[in-house]
N, C-alpha and C positions, 0 to 999 in steps of 0.2 A: 504494500500500500504506500502511496506517495501523496504528498500535499505540497502546496506552495501558494504564496500570495499571487493572485492573478491580476490584481490591480497595481497601480503605481505605489512605490514606497513613500512613506511619509504621511503627514497629517492629511486627512480627507474626511468628507462626510460619511462615505461608505467605503469599506474595503472588502474585497472578494477573496475568499480562501477556497481553493479548489482541491478536491480529494479524488483519487481514482485507484481502483484495484479491488481484488477480491477481499471482502471483509469490511469495506468502508460503510456499508449499511449498518453493520453491528457497531462500528465506531460512532456513527451518528446517533444510534439509539443510546449508547453509553453517554454521549455528550448531553443529550436532551432528557434522558431518563424516561423516554416515551418510545412507542413503536414508530415505524417508518411512516412518513407522510405519504399521501397519494403521489404517484409518479408525476414528475414535471409540473408540480403545483407549488407555488410559493406559500410557505406556512411560517407563522411566527412561533419561535421556540426559545426557551431559556437555555443557555449553554452553561454546563457545570463541569468542573474537573472531577478527578477521582475522590477528592476530599469533600465533594458536594458543595464546593465553594462556587457561588454565582459569578460567572465571568462576563456575560453580556446577554442581551436579548437580541436575537438575530432572525432574519429570514433565512430559511433553509429550503433547498430544492434537491430532490432525490431523482437521479436519472439511472434506473436499472439498465444494465447492459443487456443486449448489444445496442439498444437505442440510446446511445450517448455519443459524445464527441470522440472519446477514446475507444469506444466499443466495449469498455469495461463498466462495472458499477461505478457511478460517479456521484459526488455530492458537491454542492456549492453552498458556502456560508456567506451571507451578506451581513457583516458585522459593522459596528461603529468604527470609523476609520482613525482611531488613535493608535499610536505606537504601542501603548500599554495594553490595549485590548488585543491587538494582533499578536503580541508576544505571549500574552496569557493563553490565548486559544492555541497557539502553536505549541506551547509547552504541554497543554493537555493532549494534543494530538501525538506528540512524542511519547507521552506516557501510555497511550493506547497502541503503540507499536508502529505508527506511521513514520516515514522518513521524509526528509526534504527532497523534493524533485530536483533533478538536474536540468540544465538549460535545454528546452525543447523536448523534455521527456513526455509530456502529455501528447504533443503532436506526433512524436515518434511512436508511441503506443497506438495512436489512431492509424498511422501508416502500417504498422506491423499487424494490426487487426483488420486491415482491408477497408478502412473507412475512407481513405484517400490514397492516391498514389504519390510518388515522390515529386512529380511536377506540381501537383496540387498543393503539397506541403510547402514547396518553394514559393508558390504563389501566395500562400498564407503568410509566410515570413516577409515577403515583399510588401504585402498589404499592411502589416504591422509597422514596417519601416517607411511607408509611403509618405512623402512630404509635398507632393504636387498632385494636381488633378490627373495628369497623364500617368503617373506612377500608380495612382489608385485604380484607374480604369484598367490598366494593363494587368495589375495584380489580380483584380477581380475576375478578369477573363480567364486567367490561368488557374485561379483557385476553383472556378466553376467547372474546370475540366476541359477548357478550350484546346490546350495542347494535347491532352489525352485523346480527344476525338480525332485529332490529326494523326497522331502516331498509331492509333488503332487502325485507321484506314491504311496506313503504310504497311502495318503488320498483315492485314488481310490480303493486300496485293502481293506481298512476298510469299505468303502461304499458298495463294492460288498458283503462283509461278512454281513454287516448290512442288506442289502436287503434280503438275505436268512433268517436271523433271523426274520425280520419283516414279511416275507412271511408266515412263520409258525404261527406267533402270530395272524396276521390279517385274515388268511384264513385257519383255522385249519380243517374245514370240507369240503373244496372244493375238488372235485374229481380229478381235474387236478393239485393239489399241492401235491408233493410227501411227504410221511411220513418222519419225522425226518429231515426236510429240513434244520433246523438250524445246525444240526450236520455236514452237508456238508461244512459248513464254517470252520470247525476245521483245516483241512490240510493247507489251505491258511493262516489262522491266525498263525499257528505254524511256517510257513516259514517266515511270516512277523516279528514275535517275534525274530527269529534268526537274521534277517537282522538288526533290530533295535539294538540288542545286539552287533552286529559287529560294528556298527557305534558308539555306546557308548564306546566300548573298544578302538576304534581307535581315540577317540576324543582328547586324549592327544597329538597326533601328530599335529593336527590343532592348538591347544592352544599353543604348544611349538613354532610352526612357527610364530604365531602371537606375542607372548610375548618374544621369544628368549630362547636359551638353557643355562643351567648352567653347567659348568664343574668345578669340585673341585679338586685341587691338594692336596693330603693328604699323611701323613707319619710321622714317628718320627722326632725329631729335628735333624738338621744338615745333612740331607740326600740330600739337594740341591733343595728343593722345590722352593725357591725364585729364584734361578738361572734358573730353568726350566721355570718359569713364564716369566722371562726376555728374555730368548731365544725365547719362543713362541711369545712374544709381540714385539721382536726385539727392545727393549729399556729397560732402567733401571727403571722398574716400582716398584720393591721391593728392599728394602735394603738387602744387602748380607754381612754378616760378619762370621768369624770363630766361633763366640760365639753361643752356642746352645740357642734356645728360643728367637732369635732376633724378629721373627714375632709373634706378640701377638694379632694383630687384622687382620681382613680379608682384603687383598689387591686385588682389582678387576681390570681386564683389559677387555675392550669391543672390540671385533673385529668381522670380518665376516669370517665364514668358510663354504664352500659349499653353499654359497648364503644365509646363515642364520646368524642372529645376535647371537653372543655367548658371554657369560660372563665367563671368566676363573678366578678362585679365588685361591690365595695363602693363605693357612690357617696355623694356629699355629701348631707346632709339637705336635703330640699326645703322651703324657706321663703323668705319675703321678707327681705332683709337689705341693709343699707347698706355692709357690708364688701365692698370690691371683690374681694378674694381669694376670700372665701367665695361671692360672687355668681358668680364665674367657675366655681367648683366646682359650683354649682347648675345653671348652664347645661350644663356637661358631663354632669352626672347626667341631666338631662332628655333630652339627645341620646342617651346610652347606653341609657336606658330605652326610648326610641322605637325604637331599632335592635335591641334584644335579641329573641331568639327566645322567651324565657320571662322573666317578671318575678316576683320574690318581693316582694310588698308587705308591709311590716312595720308592725304597729299595736301600740302600747303598751297592754297590758291594764290598766295602772293609770290610763290616760286613755281609757276606752272611748268617750268622746264624740268623740275625734279620729280620724275615719275617712275624712278627705278623700282619702287615698291610693287608696281604692277606685275613684275616678273615673278614675285613670290606668291601671287594669288592664283587660284584655280576656279573652275566653274562653280558657281554657287556662293563665292565670296562677295563681299561688299566693298565698294570704293567710295570713300568719303572725301570730298574736296572741302576741306575745312577753311575757316576764316573768311567765309562769304561776306561777313559784315565789313571787311576791310577792302573789298574789291568790288568795283562797279560791275554790273552785269556784263559779262563778256559774250553773251549770246549762247554760252554753253548750256546745253539741255541735258537732262538725264537720258543717257543713251540706252539705258535698260532699267529694270526694276532695282538692280543692285548698285546703281551709281547715283550719288546724291551730293548736292551742294548744301553744306551745313555751316552753322556757326555755333560753336560750343559756348560762346559768350552770350549770344542773344537767344539761342534756342531755335534759330531758323532752320527749317528742314528736318527737325528731329521728330515731329509728329509723323511725317511721311516715312522716315527711316524706321521708326519703331513699328509702324504698321506693316511695312514690308518685311522686317525681320520676323515679326510674329507670323506672317503668312508663310514665309519661307520655312520656318520651323514646323508649322502645321503640315505643309506639303511634304517635306522631306522625312519627318519623323513620326507623324501622327495620322497619315492618310488612310491607314487600314485599321479596321476594328477586329481583324482576325488575330487569334492568339499566335504567337510565334516563339522563336528561340530567344530566350532572355539571358541565358547564362553560358559561360564558356563550356561548362559540362554538357549542356544541350548540343552545342555546335560540334563538340568532339564526338559525341555519340552518333549524330546524324552524318558527320563526315566519314566515320568508320563504316556506317551502313552503306553510304554511297560508294565508297571504294570497293566494298564487297560486291555490290550489285554490278558495278562496272567490270569487275573481274569475272563475275558470273556470265555477263554478256559475251565476254571474250571466250570463256570456256564452253559456252553452249555450242560453239563451232568446232570444239575439239572433242570433249567428252562430257556427257551429262553428269558423271560422278563428280567431276571437279566443280561444275556449276552448282551441284547440290551442296557441296561443302561451303562454297561461297555464300549461298543463301542462308545456310545455318549461321554463318558469322553475321550476316545482316540482321537476322532475327535476334541474335544475342545482343547486338548493339541496341536494338529497340527495347529489349528487356532491360538493359542497363539504363536507358533513358527513363523508363518507368520505375526504376528502382527494384526490379524483380530479381535481378541477379545478385550474386554474393559480392557486394561491394561495401563491406563494413566500413572501410576508411572514408568512403564518400558519404555514407550515411552519418558517420560521426561528425564530419565537417559541416554537412547541411544543417543538422539539428543543433549543433553547438552555437549556431548563429541566432537561435531563438532566445527570447528573454525567459527568465525563470517564471514558471506559472503558465507557460504556453508550450 
């Protein structure tokens, strides 16, 4: 039997203590001195320890297994949320033979009892950690079994192909078994390989939603990068001075754009320098620019000839011609959605910039409502399955026996994705990320 505080630590109006395992019903009866309440009904009970000392008056809910979150007998105690009450009830539970749950142990028991698969458990962990609307929506899709529905369809397709291969292997001389039966599996496996590749290619979207996006502001010194960061953040996050090279380390601002967590970084001005400290900042700026999902390249409109930063931008990046307040209109127009005349001092052009940035993030990272691959583990499993299927396609032309072995490997990769294979180290890593009480 295990128990843990399922609500936040510290003083609160209500604290929730969760118990699970064979015998928690008896423990509840000992705590209350009464029989078990009706299942899934909140009942008011006085809690007492073994010395019959009154601990608290609490709401209790009894969830007999398997109709519970963990699949085991489960109890939830809604006690008054003082540290003293929680400690007193915890001591009483220790006396009754319960132990403190480990991180994620309730969810792990739910997984082991078939209440959810590993991808759904990961979705639950992501939902608990969600800090943005995009993260919440993606986690809910996965927790509801969106990814499970996808990989179960893959499993069905592999099994259908495997049946054709095995049919030729096991009944080569039967009159009612068509010749080259295994080769009939080829078209369906080719389509499946294309589908797996699409999901692998699209995995970056799910990972970005889960971990957040990185936007880097880059450009030469004194073009107004720090002022642009401050304007976007709506506060003085970075120091601004007329002296070139003021920013020597990366200054980060975390915010939400289009329902996603975004980290916008102000970086050191890109230039050749003999100053060792500034040179270190330039190196960091170049690394951050390379790793960013979107780059905002800044050009000083008072120096229109200095546009070398354009060489560091790629499709989907933004070009900001700053200091528009210091230059009369030159007839330059926005040549695309990603090019803007702005003034970090007056705010000119920032409404259009922010709207375009929000739309770009929605289009690139949130245009699908389909569950996808959100973790490196998912991608590795699907990539293994894809490689096995590609090998099977080659071996269908040589020997069905070899293709059959490849398809077994593909099925094993899908089993690992679902958490059905013996991957104890992976399970330990996944469930250790949960908070105590979940």
